[in-house]
C-alpha positions as CSV (number, residue, x, y, z in Angstrom):
1,M,32.6,13.8,-18.0
2,S,33.7,12.0,-14.8
3,T,33.2,8.3,-14.2
4,I,31.7,7.2,-10.9
5,E,32.7,3.8,-9.6
6,P,29.5,2.4,-8.1
7,A,29.6,0.9,-4.6
8,L,27.2,-2.0,-5.4
9,R,24.4,-3.0,-3.0
10,S,22.0,-5.8,-3.1
11,R,18.7,-6.9,-1.7
12,T,17.3,-10.4,-1.8
13,L,13.5,-10.9,-1.8
14,E,11.5,-14.0,-1.0
15,W,7.8,-14.4,-1.3
16,S,5.1,-17.0,-1.3
17,D,2.8,-17.9,-4.3
18,P,0.5,-14.9,-4.6
19,V,-2.2,-16.9,-6.5
20,A,-2.5,-19.4,-3.6
21,T,-2.9,-16.6,-1.1
22,A,-5.5,-14.8,-3.3
23,A,-7.4,-18.1,-3.6
24,A,-7.4,-18.5,0.2
25,G,-8.6,-14.9,0.6
26,A,-11.4,-15.4,-1.9
27,E,-12.9,-17.8,0.7
28,M,-13.1,-15.0,3.3
29,A,-14.9,-11.7,3.8
30,G,-12.6,-8.7,3.2
31,L,-12.0,-7.8,6.8
32,D,-11.3,-11.4,7.8
33,Y,-8.8,-11.7,4.9
34,M,-7.0,-8.5,5.9
35,R,-6.9,-9.6,9.5
36,S,-5.3,-12.9,8.4
37,L,-2.6,-10.9,6.5
38,V,-1.9,-8.7,9.5
39,A,-1.8,-11.7,11.9
40,G,0.7,-13.5,9.6
41,E,-1.7,-16.4,9.0
42,L,-1.5,-15.7,5.3
43,P,1.8,-14.5,3.6
44,A,2.3,-11.0,2.5
45,P,1.8,-10.3,-1.2
46,P,5.0,-9.8,-3.3
47,I,4.3,-6.1,-3.8
48,A,4.4,-5.6,0.0
49,I,7.8,-7.3,0.2
50,T,9.2,-5.4,-2.8
51,M,8.0,-2.0,-1.5
52,N,8.9,-2.8,2.1
53,M,5.5,-2.1,3.5
54,V,3.1,-3.9,5.9
55,P,-0.5,-3.4,7.1
56,T,-0.4,-2.7,10.9
57,E,-3.9,-1.5,11.8
58,L,-7.3,-2.2,10.4
59,E,-11.0,-2.0,11.0
60,E,-13.9,-1.8,8.7
61,G,-13.4,1.0,6.3
62,R,-9.9,2.0,7.6
63,V,-6.4,0.6,7.1
64,V,-2.9,1.7,8.2
65,F,0.3,0.6,6.5
66,R,3.8,1.3,7.6
67,G,6.7,1.4,5.2
68,E,10.4,1.7,5.0
69,P,11.5,3.6,1.9
70,G,15.1,3.1,1.1
71,E,17.7,3.9,-1.5
72,E,16.5,0.8,-3.5
73,H,13.5,2.9,-4.2
74,Y,15.5,5.9,-5.5
75,N,15.1,7.5,-8.9
76,P,17.9,9.1,-11.0
77,I,17.5,12.5,-9.2
78,G,18.4,11.2,-5.8
79,V,15.1,10.8,-4.0
80,V,12.6,8.0,-3.5
81,H,10.6,7.6,-6.7
82,G,7.0,8.9,-6.6
83,G,5.8,5.5,-7.5
84,Y,6.7,4.4,-3.9
85,A,4.3,6.9,-2.4
86,A,1.7,6.1,-5.1
87,T,2.0,2.4,-4.4
88,I,1.6,2.6,-0.6
89,L,-1.3,5.0,-1.1
90,D,-3.0,2.8,-3.7
91,S,-2.6,-0.2,-1.3
92,V,-4.2,1.4,1.7
93,L,-7.0,2.9,-0.4
94,G,-7.8,-0.5,-1.9
95,C,-7.4,-2.4,1.3
96,A,-9.7,0.1,3.2
97,V,-12.4,-0.7,0.7
98,H,-11.6,-4.4,0.8
99,T,-12.4,-4.4,4.6
100,T,-16.0,-3.4,3.7
101,L,-16.6,-6.3,1.3
102,P,-18.6,-9.5,2.2
103,L,-17.5,-12.9,1.0
104,G,-17.7,-13.3,-2.8
105,V,-17.4,-9.6,-3.6
106,G,-14.3,-8.1,-5.2
107,Y,-13.0,-4.7,-6.3
108,T,-10.6,-3.0,-8.7
109,S,-9.3,0.5,-8.9
110,L,-10.9,2.8,-11.4
111,G,-8.7,5.8,-10.7
112,L,-5.9,7.0,-8.5
113,E,-4.9,10.6,-7.8
114,V,-1.8,11.4,-5.9
115,K,-0.6,14.8,-4.6
116,Y,3.0,14.9,-3.6
117,V,3.8,17.4,-0.8
118,R,7.5,16.8,0.0
119,P,10.2,14.5,-1.1
120,I,10.9,11.2,0.5
121,T,14.5,10.1,1.0
122,R,16.3,7.2,2.8
123,D,16.5,9.6,5.8
124,T,12.8,10.1,6.0
125,G,12.6,6.9,8.0
126,T,9.4,4.9,8.6
127,V,6.3,6.2,6.8
128,R,2.7,5.8,8.0
129,C,-0.1,5.7,5.5
130,E,-3.8,5.7,6.6
131,G,-6.6,5.1,4.2
132,T,-10.3,5.5,4.9
133,V,-13.5,4.8,2.9
134,V,-15.4,8.1,2.2
135,H,-18.3,6.4,0.4
136,R,-19.2,2.8,-0.2
137,G,-22.1,2.2,-2.6
138,R,-23.3,-1.0,-4.2
139,R,-21.0,-0.8,-7.2
140,Q,-18.5,2.0,-6.4
141,A,-16.5,3.2,-3.5
142,T,-14.3,6.2,-2.8
143,A,-11.4,6.3,-0.4
144,E,-8.8,8.9,0.7
145,A,-5.4,8.5,2.3
146,R,-2.5,10.4,3.8
147,L,1.1,9.4,3.8
148,L,3.2,10.8,6.7
149,A,6.7,10.6,8.0
150,E,6.1,8.7,11.2
151,D,8.8,10.4,13.3
152,T,7.9,14.0,12.4
153,G,4.3,13.7,11.4
154,K,5.0,15.7,8.3
155,L,2.7,15.1,5.4
156,L,4.4,13.6,2.4
157,A,1.6,12.9,0.0
158,T,-2.2,12.4,-0.2
159,G,-4.3,10.2,-2.4
160,T,-7.8,9.5,-3.5
161,S,-9.2,6.6,-5.4
162,T,-12.5,5.4,-6.9
163,L,-13.0,1.7,-7.0
164,M,-15.5,-0.6,-8.7
165,I,-17.2,-3.2,-6.6
166,F,-18.3,-6.5,-8.3
167,D,-19.4,-10.0,-7.5
168,G,-16.5,-12.4,-7.5
């Protein structure tokens, strides 16, 4: 068995208090909260920093995130872990629903289904993930999303989610 001498890399992360940001967001309608995040008026949540993703476009019922998967997201078999795709998909699905919510109304995911189409590597480059609300009822919403390699337009994964809507 050969021994590999690792060439160590590091990444330093900094974030703001997520509870304070969530409290500020609870004072806004969902679309206004998301607009504040995109505009940088509120700090990004720690998961966005950890996963190197950011919302870039939004309107009621639709959100686009861009992300930079890197080798810090790799699994033991030499590709980006499927959890990266699942996380960015889950984020746009939830945020798309969030844009439809009035002040005082919250949501939580009830289920997430991800279909992987092709592997993501550090060479994939920027990914673009678009989520849209398919159905928004009084107590439940359904959304779907597509994750693409931005440079090539190749489909990397798809996702669907059902979310419960509740009074905050």
